[in-house]
C-alpha positions in Angstrom: -12.9 2.8 -9.7 -9.3 4.1 -9.5 -9.1 3.6 -5.8 -10.2 0.0 -6.3 -7.4 -0.6 -8.8 -4.9 1.1 -6.5 -6.1 -1.1 -3.6 -5.6 -4.2 -5.8 -2.2 -3.1 -6.9 -1.1 -2.4 -3.3 -2.4 -5.8 -2.1 -0.5 -7.5 -4.9 2.7 -5.7 -4.0 2.3 -6.6 -0.3 1.7 -10.2 -1.3 4.8 -10.2 -3.4 6.9 -8.8 -0.5 5.4 -11.4 1.9 6.5 -14.1 -0.5 10.1 -12.8 -0.4 9.8 -10.9 -3.7 11.1 -7.4 -4.4 8.7 -4.5 -4.8 8.9 -0.8 -5.6 8.7 0.5 -2.0 8.3 4.1 -3.1 5.2 3.2 -5.2 3.8 1.2 -2.3 4.2 4.1 0.0 2.6 6.5 -2.6 -0.4 4.1 -3.0 -0.9 4.0 0.8 -0.8 7.8 1.0 -3.2 8.0 -2.0 -5.7 5.5 -0.5 -5.8 6.9 3.0 -8.3 9.8 2.4 -10.7 7.4 0.6 -10.5 4.6 3.2 -10.3 6.1 6.7 -11.3 2.6 8.2 -7.9 1.4 7.0 -6.0 4.2 8.6 -3.9 1.9 10.9 -3.1 -0.5 8.1 -2.2 2.1 5.5 -0.2 4.1 8.0 1.7 0.9 8.9 2.4 0.3 5.2 3.6 3.9 4.8 6.0 3.6 7.7 7.4 0.2 6.7 8.0 1.4 3.1 9.8 4.5 4.4 12.6 2.5 6.0 
């Protein structure tokens, strides 16, 4: 269940950023890293989030 909550939190953060809000980029990167082993089908998306948040 924790990965589901993490996914919801990451989605909300990305939505906030999309709507020109500010987010904790370090936390978003950590969530992407944490979720990757549990969701290999989202590898491209989570890797992209990780790279964008590292800038």
